[in-house]
ChimeraX commands (.cxc) that place a marker at each C-alpha (Angstrom):
marker #1 position -38.05,144.55,-69.51 radius 0.5
marker #1 position -35.04,146.61,-68.94 radius 0.5
marker #1 position -32.46,144.00,-69.04 radius 0.5
marker #1 position -33.84,142.73,-72.26 radius 0.5
marker #1 position -33.59,145.89,-74.00 radius 0.5
marker #1 position -30.04,146.42,-72.73 radius 0.5
marker #1 position -29.14,142.88,-73.89 radius 0.5
marker #1 position -30.67,143.34,-77.34 radius 0.5
marker #1 position -28.89,146.63,-77.68 radius 0.5
marker #1 position -25.66,145.26,-76.66 radius 0.5
marker #1 position -25.98,142.05,-78.88 radius 0.5
marker #1 position -26.78,144.29,-82.02 radius 0.5
marker #1 position -23.85,146.70,-81.18 radius 0.5
marker #1 position -21.35,143.57,-80.64 radius 0.5
marker #1 position -22.78,141.93,-84.06 radius 0.5
marker #1 position -22.25,145.31,-85.98 radius 0.5
marker #1 position -18.61,145.26,-84.75 radius 0.5
marker #1 position -18.12,141.75,-85.71 radius 0.5
marker #1 position -19.67,142.34,-89.12 radius 0.5
marker #1 position -17.49,145.67,-89.57 radius 0.5
marker #1 position -14.36,143.75,-88.51 radius 0.5
marker #1 position -14.84,140.96,-91.11 radius 0.5
marker #1 position -15.35,143.23,-93.74 radius 0.5
marker #1 position -12.34,145.03,-93.07 radius 0.5
marker #1 position -10.37,141.89,-92.91 radius 0.5
marker #1 position -12.10,140.60,-96.10 radius 0.5
marker #1 position -11.19,143.97,-97.90 radius 0.5
marker #1 position -7.75,143.89,-96.62 radius 0.5
marker #1 position -6.95,140.39,-97.68 radius 0.5
marker #1 position -8.84,140.50,-100.97 radius 0.5
marker #1 position -6.74,140.40,-104.51 radius 0.5
marker #1 position -8.70,140.97,-107.38 radius 0.5
marker #1 position -7.83,138.53,-110.54 radius 0.5
marker #1 position -7.85,140.93,-113.82 radius 0.5
marker #1 position -7.32,137.93,-116.16 radius 0.5
marker #1 position -10.34,136.21,-114.86 radius 0.5
marker #1 position -12.48,139.37,-115.13 radius 0.5
marker #1 position -11.79,140.06,-118.85 radius 0.5
marker #1 position -11.73,136.35,-119.88 radius 0.5
marker #1 position -14.51,135.58,-122.15 radius 0.5
marker #1 position -16.59,132.83,-120.72 radius 0.5
marker #1 position -16.90,129.78,-122.97 radius 0.5
marker #1 position -19.57,127.97,-121.00 radius 0.5
marker #1 position -22.57,130.34,-119.82 radius 0.5
marker #1 position -24.01,129.01,-116.47 radius 0.5
marker #1 position -27.65,129.19,-116.31 radius 0.5
marker #1 position -27.77,128.44,-112.58 radius 0.5
marker #1 position -27.22,131.10,-110.01 radius 0.5
marker #1 position -25.29,130.26,-106.96 radius 0.5
marker #1 position -26.57,132.11,-103.92 radius 0.5
marker #1 position -24.06,131.04,-101.52 radius 0.5
marker #1 position -24.18,128.79,-98.48 radius 0.5
marker #1 position -24.31,129.30,-94.78 radius 0.5
marker #1 position -21.37,128.42,-92.96 radius 0.5
marker #1 position -21.75,126.68,-89.33 radius 0.5
marker #1 position -18.87,128.96,-88.44 radius 0.5
marker #1 position -21.26,132.07,-88.39 radius 0.5
marker #1 position -23.77,130.46,-86.05 radius 0.5
marker #1 position -21.05,129.87,-83.74 radius 0.5
marker #1 position -19.66,133.61,-84.04 radius 0.5
marker #1 position -23.26,134.68,-83.42 radius 0.5
marker #1 position -23.57,132.48,-80.37 radius 0.5
marker #1 position -20.21,133.66,-78.74 radius 0.5
marker #1 position -21.42,137.27,-79.43 radius 0.5
marker #1 position -24.76,136.62,-77.69 radius 0.5
marker #1 position -23.02,135.25,-74.84 radius 0.5
marker #1 position -20.82,137.98,-74.62 radius 0.5
marker #1 position -23.59,140.56,-74.33 radius 0.5
marker #1 position -25.47,138.57,-71.95 radius 0.5
marker #1 position -22.47,138.61,-69.42 radius 0.5
marker #1 position -21.90,142.22,-70.35 radius 0.5
marker #1 position -25.70,142.88,-69.42 radius 0.5
marker #1 position -25.32,140.52,-66.13 radius 0.5
marker #1 position -22.14,142.60,-64.91 radius 0.5
marker #1 position -23.87,146.09,-65.53 radius 0.5
marker #1 position -26.85,145.17,-63.74 radius 0.5
marker #1 position -24.77,143.81,-60.87 radius 0.5
marker #1 position -22.67,146.79,-60.58 radius 0.5
marker #1 position -26.02,148.88,-60.58 radius 0.5
marker #1 position -27.50,146.96,-57.70 radius 0.5
marker #1 position -24.49,147.40,-55.61 radius 0.5
marker #1 position -24.51,151.25,-55.92 radius 0.5
marker link #1:1,2 radius 0.2
marker link #1:2,3 radius 0.2
marker link #1:3,4 radius 0.2
marker link #1:4,5 radius 0.2
marker link #1:5,6 radius 0.2
marker link #1:6,7 radius 0.2
marker link #1:7,8 radius 0.2
marker link #1:8,9 radius 0.2
marker link #1:9,10 radius 0.2
marker link #1:10,11 radius 0.2
marker link #1:11,12 radius 0.2
marker link #1:12,13 radius 0.2
marker link #1:13,14 radius 0.2
marker link #1:14,15 radius 0.2
marker link #1:15,16 radius 0.2
marker link #1:16,17 radius 0.2
marker link #1:17,18 radius 0.2
marker link #1:18,19 radius 0.2
marker link #1:19,20 radius 0.2
marker link #1:20,21 radius 0.2
marker link #1:21,22 radius 0.2
marker link #1:22,23 radius 0.2
marker link #1:23,24 radius 0.2
marker link #1:24,25 radius 0.2
marker link #1:25,26 radius 0.2
marker link #1:26,27 radius 0.2
marker link #1:27,28 radius 0.2
marker link #1:28,29 radius 0.2
marker link #1:29,30 radius 0.2
marker link #1:30,31 radius 0.2
marker link #1:31,32 radius 0.2
marker link #1:32,33 radius 0.2
marker link #1:33,34 radius 0.2
marker link #1:34,35 radius 0.2
marker link #1:35,36 radius 0.2
marker link #1:36,37 radius 0.2
marker link #1:37,38 radius 0.2
marker link #1:38,39 radius 0.2
marker link #1:39,40 radius 0.2
marker link #1:40,41 radius 0.2
marker link #1:41,42 radius 0.2
marker link #1:42,43 radius 0.2
marker link #1:43,44 radius 0.2
marker link #1:44,45 radius 0.2
marker link #1:45,46 radius 0.2
marker link #1:46,47 radius 0.2
marker link #1:47,48 radius 0.2
marker link #1:48,49 radius 0.2
marker link #1:49,50 radius 0.2
marker link #1:50,51 radius 0.2
marker link #1:51,52 radius 0.2
marker link #1:52,53 radius 0.2
marker link #1:53,54 radius 0.2
marker link #1:54,55 radius 0.2
marker link #1:55,56 radius 0.2
marker link #1:56,57 radius 0.2
marker link #1:57,58 radius 0.2
marker link #1:58,59 radius 0.2
marker link #1:59,60 radius 0.2
marker link #1:60,61 radius 0.2
marker link #1:61,62 radius 0.2
marker link #1:62,63 radius 0.2
marker link #1:63,64 radius 0.2
marker link #1:64,65 radius 0.2
marker link #1:65,66 radius 0.2
marker link #1:66,67 radius 0.2
marker link #1:67,68 radius 0.2
marker link #1:68,69 radius 0.2
marker link #1:69,70 radius 0.2
marker link #1:70,71 radius 0.2
marker link #1:71,72 radius 0.2
marker link #1:72,73 radius 0.2
marker link #1:73,74 radius 0.2
marker link #1:74,75 radius 0.2
marker link #1:75,76 radius 0.2
marker link #1:76,77 radius 0.2
marker link #1:77,78 radius 0.2
marker link #1:78,79 radius 0.2
marker link #1:79,80 radius 0.2
marker link #1:80,81 radius 0.2
marker link #1:81,82 radius 0.2
view
């Protein structure tokens, strides 16, 4: 049970760090377009786009999960040696 809790905690911490890093990168490279912000829309769109899920996100989550699993295994191997 300890192993699972440690794995879950390390996964959440690594996922948070990934989200923070990607948010910082998106903020750094964002360039606002003032002409599009103040340009009146000629056609009002009635459909709302909620976005899409990229398969790349799933790959990053798998990478983070595997790294936290490896971290968990190394920590518990070090504890068993001591």
